[in-house]
C-alpha positions in Angstrom: 7.7 0.1 -25.8 8.2 -0.6 -22.1 7.8 -4.4 -21.6 6.3 -3.8 -18.1 3.5 -1.5 -19.2 3.0 -3.6 -22.3 2.3 -6.7 -20.2 0.0 -4.6 -17.9 -2.1 -3.5 -20.9 -2.3 -7.2 -22.1 -3.5 -8.5 -18.8 -7.1 -7.8 -19.7 -6.9 -10.2 -22.6 -5.1 -13.0 -20.8 -6.8 -16.2 -19.6 -3.9 -17.0 -17.1 -1.9 -14.4 -15.2 1.1 -15.4 -13.2 2.8 -12.9 -10.9 4.0 -12.2 -7.4 1.7 -12.2 -4.3 2.4 -8.5 -3.8 0.6 -7.5 -7.0 -2.6 -8.7 -5.4 -2.0 -8.2 -1.6 -0.1 -4.9 -1.4 -2.8 -2.2 -1.8 -0.3 0.3 -3.1 0.4 -2.0 -6.1 -2.9 -3.9 -6.4 -5.0 -0.8 -7.4 -2.7 -0.1 -10.2 -2.0 -3.6 -11.5 -4.9 -5.9 -10.5 -8.0 -3.8 -10.3 -9.1 -4.8 -13.9 -9.1 -8.5 -13.1 -12.6 -10.0 -13.2 -14.4 -10.8 -10.0 -15.2 -14.3 -11.4 -11.5 -15.1 -11.8 -10.0 -18.0 -9.8 -7.2 -16.8 -7.6 -4.5 -19.4 -6.8 -1.8 -18.6 -4.2 0.9 -21.2 -4.9 3.7 -21.9 -2.5 1.6 -20.0 0.1 3.2 -21.3 3.2 4.6 -17.8 3.8 1.5 -15.9 2.7 1.0 -14.5 6.2 4.5 -12.8 6.1 3.7 -11.3 2.7 0.4 -9.9 4.0 2.2 -8.4 7.0 4.9 -6.9 4.9 2.3 -5.4 2.5 0.8 -3.2 5.2 4.0 -2.5 7.1 6.0 0.7 6.7 9.5 1.8 7.8 10.3 5.4 8.1 13.9 6.6 8.4 15.5 10.0 8.8 16.6 10.2 5.1 13.0 9.3 4.0 11.6 12.1 6.2 14.2 14.6 5.0 13.3 13.8 1.5 9.6 14.0 2.3 10.2 17.5 3.7 11.9 18.6 0.5 8.9 17.1 -1.5 6.6 19.3 0.6 8.6 22.3 -0.3 8.4 21.5 -4.0 4.7 21.0 -3.8 4.3 24.3 -2.1 6.3 26.0 -5.0 4.2 24.2 -7.6 1.0 25.2 -5.9 2.0 28.9 -5.9 3.1 28.6 -9.5 -0.3 27.1 -10.6 -2.2 29.7 -8.5 -0.5 32.5 -10.5 -0.9 30.9 -13.9 -4.1 28.8 -13.7 -5.9 29.4 -10.4 -9.2 28.0 -11.9 -7.6 24.5 -11.9 -7.2 24.5 -8.1 -10.6 26.0 -7.6 -12.2 23.2 -9.7 -10.3 20.7 -7.5 -11.7 22.3 -4.4 -15.2 22.1 -5.7 -14.8 18.4 -6.5 -13.5 17.7 -3.0 -16.6 19.2 -1.5 -18.7 16.6 -3.3 -16.7 13.7 -1.7 -14.5 10.8 -2.9 -17.1 8.3 -4.1 -17.9 10.3 -7.2 -14.3 10.5 -8.2 -13.5 6.8 -7.7 -14.8 5.9 -11.2 -12.5 8.5 -12.8 -9.2 7.1 -11.7 -6.9 6.1 -14.5 -5.2 2.7 -14.6 -1.9 4.4 -14.5 -2.6 6.6 -11.4 0.5 7.2 -9.3 -1.1 7.4 -5.8 -3.1 4.4 -4.8 -5.0 4.1 -1.6 -4.1 1.8 1.2 -7.0 -0.4 2.4 -9.8 2.1 3.2 -13.2 1.2 4.7 -16.2 1.8 2.4 -17.7 4.3 5.0 -14.6 6.5 4.6 -14.9 6.6 0.8 -18.4 8.0 1.2 -17.2 11.0 3.2 -16.0 14.3 1.9 -12.5 15.3 2.5 -12.3 17.5 5.7 -12.3 21.2 5.0 -9.0 21.7 6.7 -7.1 20.0 3.8 -9.4 20.8 0.8 -7.4 23.8 -0.3 -4.1 22.8 -1.8 -2.1 25.3 0.2 -3.7 24.2 3.4 -3.0 20.5 2.7 0.7 21.3 1.9 1.0 23.1 5.3 -0.7 20.1 6.9 1.8 17.7 5.4 4.7 20.0 6.5 3.5 20.0 10.1 3.1 16.2 10.2 6.5 15.5 8.7 8.1 18.0 11.2 6.5 16.0 14.0 7.8 12.7 12.7 11.3 14.2 12.5 11.1 15.3 16.1 10.1 11.8 17.2 13.4 10.5 15.7 15.4 12.3 18.3 14.9 9.7 21.1 17.7 7.5 22.3 15.7 4.6 23.7 13.3 2.1 22.1 9.6 3.2 22.1 6.6 0.9 21.4 3.1 2.3 21.2 -0.3 1.7 19.7 -1.8 3.8 16.9 -4.2 5.3 19.5 -1.3 6.4 21.7 0.5 7.8 18.7 -2.5 9.8 17.5 -3.1 11.1 21.1 0.5 12.4 21.4 0.3 13.8 17.8 -2.8 15.8 18.7 -1.3 17.1 21.9 1.8 18.4 20.2 0.6 19.6 16.8 -3.3 19.8 17.2 -3.6 17.5 14.1 -6.9 15.6 14.2 -7.3 12.0 13.3 -9.9 12.5 10.4 -7.6 14.6 8.0 -4.9 12.0 8.5 -7.1 9.3 7.1 -7.5 11.1 3.8 -3.8 11.9 3.3 -3.0 9.3 0.7 -6.1 10.1 -1.3 -5.6 13.8 -1.0 -2.0 13.6 -2.1 -2.9 11.4 -5.2 -5.5 14.0 -6.2 -3.1 17.0 -5.8 -0.5 15.3 -7.8 -3.0 14.8 -10.7 -4.3 18.4 -10.4 -0.8 19.9 -10.5 0.0 17.5 -13.5 3.4 16.6 -12.0 5.6 14.8 -14.4 8.6 13.7 -12.2 6.3 11.7 -9.8 9.2 9.4 -8.8 10.6 12.4 -6.9 7.7 12.3 -4.5 8.0 8.6 -3.4 9.1 9.6 0.1 6.2 11.9 0.6 3.9 9.1 -0.8 5.3 6.8 1.9 4.5 9.3 4.7 1.0 9.8 3.3 0.4 6.0 3.4 1.7 5.9 6.9 -0.7 8.7 7.9 -3.7 7.0 6.4 -2.9 3.6 7.9 -2.1 4.8 11.4 -5.3 6.8 11.6 -7.5 4.1 10.1 -6.7 1.0 12.1 -6.9 0.9 15.9 -6.0 -2.8 16.2 -3.6 -5.1 14.4 -0.7 -2.6 14.3 2.2 -1.5 16.5 4.6 1.4 16.2 8.2 0.7 17.3 10.9 3.4 17.2 14.4 2.0 17.3 17.2 4.6 17.7 20.0 2.3 16.8 20.4 -0.3 14.0 22.0 -2.9 16.3 22.6 -3.3 20.0 26.3 -2.5 19.6 25.8 0.6 17.6 26.7 3.9 19.2 25.7 6.4 16.5 21.9 6.9 16.3 20.3 5.8 13.0 16.6 5.7 14.0 13.9 3.7 12.2 10.2 4.1 12.8 8.5 0.8 12.2 4.8 0.7 11.6 4.3 -3.0 11.9 1.2 -4.9 10.9 0.4 -7.8 13.2 -2.7 -9.1 11.5 -2.2 -10.9 8.2 -6.0 -11.0 7.6 -6.1 -7.2 7.0 -4.2 -7.4 3.7 -5.9 -10.5 2.3 -9.5 -9.5 3.4 -10.1 -7.5 0.2 -9.1 -10.5 -1.9 -11.6 -12.8 -0.2 -14.3 -10.1 -0.5 -13.7 -9.5 -4.2 -13.1 -13.0 -5.6 -15.5 -15.9 -5.0 -12.8 -18.6 -5.7 -9.5 -18.3 -3.8 -7.2 -21.3 -3.6 -4.2 -21.4 -1.2 -1.8 -24.3 -1.8 1.7 -25.3 -0.9 3.6 -28.5 -0.4 4.6 -27.4 3.1 1.4 -25.8 4.5 1.0 -27.5 7.9 -1.1 -27.6 9.9 -3.9 -26.9 7.6 -6.3 -25.7 10.4 -3.9 -22.9 11.3 -4.2 -20.9 8.0 -7.9 -20.2 8.0 -7.7 -19.0 11.6 -4.7 -16.9 10.8 -6.3 -15.3 7.8 -9.7 -15.1 9.5 -11.7 -16.7 6.7 -14.1 -19.6 6.3 -13.0 -22.5 4.2 -15.2 -24.4 1.7 -12.9 -27.4 1.6 -9.5 -28.5 2.8 -7.6 -31.3 1.1 -4.2 -32.8 1.8 -2.8 -34.9 -1.0 0.0 -37.5 -0.7 2.7 -37.5 -3.3 5.4 -40.1 -3.8 8.9 -39.6 -4.9 8.2 -41.3 -8.2 5.3 -38.9 -8.9 7.4 -35.9 -8.0 10.1 -37.1 -10.4 7.6 -37.4 -13.2 6.3 -33.9 -12.5 9.8 -32.4 -12.5 10.5 -34.2 -15.8 7.3 -32.8 -17.4 8.1 -29.3 -16.2 11.6 -29.6 -17.7 10.3 -30.8 -21.0 7.7 -28.0 -21.1 10.4 -25.4 -20.5 12.6 -26.8 -23.2 9.7 -26.8 -25.7 8.8 -23.2 -24.8 12.4 -22.2 -25.2 12.6 -23.7 -28.7 9.4 -21.9 -29.6 10.8 -18.6 -28.5 14.0 -19.2 -30.5 11.9 -19.5 -33.6 
């Protein structure tokens, strides 16, 4: 039995769950791990003085040349798998096409807890729409992905730093490849569905393509709060190009907003949160109460001693 998946199965029966911020803030992980947590749960972010950095990292993506090369190979494998399924079981792809015509909302209830492809933060209005006709057919979507990956690879050939907004990126993309914004918004969801339809087993081999799909969805969904930076060299002294395409989140509130909307009780605490007034503004939320508690060195010593005694008792219990 895998301990990781065993713990995930047990989460529904636990009264207290302790894990990293990323399991709740990173949308790619939260939909798989935390979606079963009750809305009445009390969420406590401890040691949350760096919560803004975690939020920004959760919605930021770095694309490198090896990632894009691997993603291109993934697209070719998808194309081969689609051709294989069309010859053996074409009805499976046809059923998927008919489901896509009906839209995404009906399928949201059918997602399994172990689904591989999770959505980035998508607005509710987008989930109500049907996937655009240009990417409903599996073979059309694969060709769409190939064109998008090829465009990203050409952008890696510059030898100077480029900074642009998502709107500027999408405009240049449309001029060069004629790719519209709307199909891009559905890339992550469409890829997740295609992986399930094809019943792929080695899904770890498609991680690079998953990253590109997340990038496509995010860059086409948010006009503000993000910046694209293309750096051709790793350091200022480097002479050999090793480009990195940074899709950087600048607004921490985008990642934590779903948490505030879902849970009625969210507590943010840390011994070094200061000033207190800065965090509600940074996370763009209203605060029911703010409290700053003084703690003496003697009290801190007692707390440490109690924690040490608790750990020792727990260790003895495990040894038994």
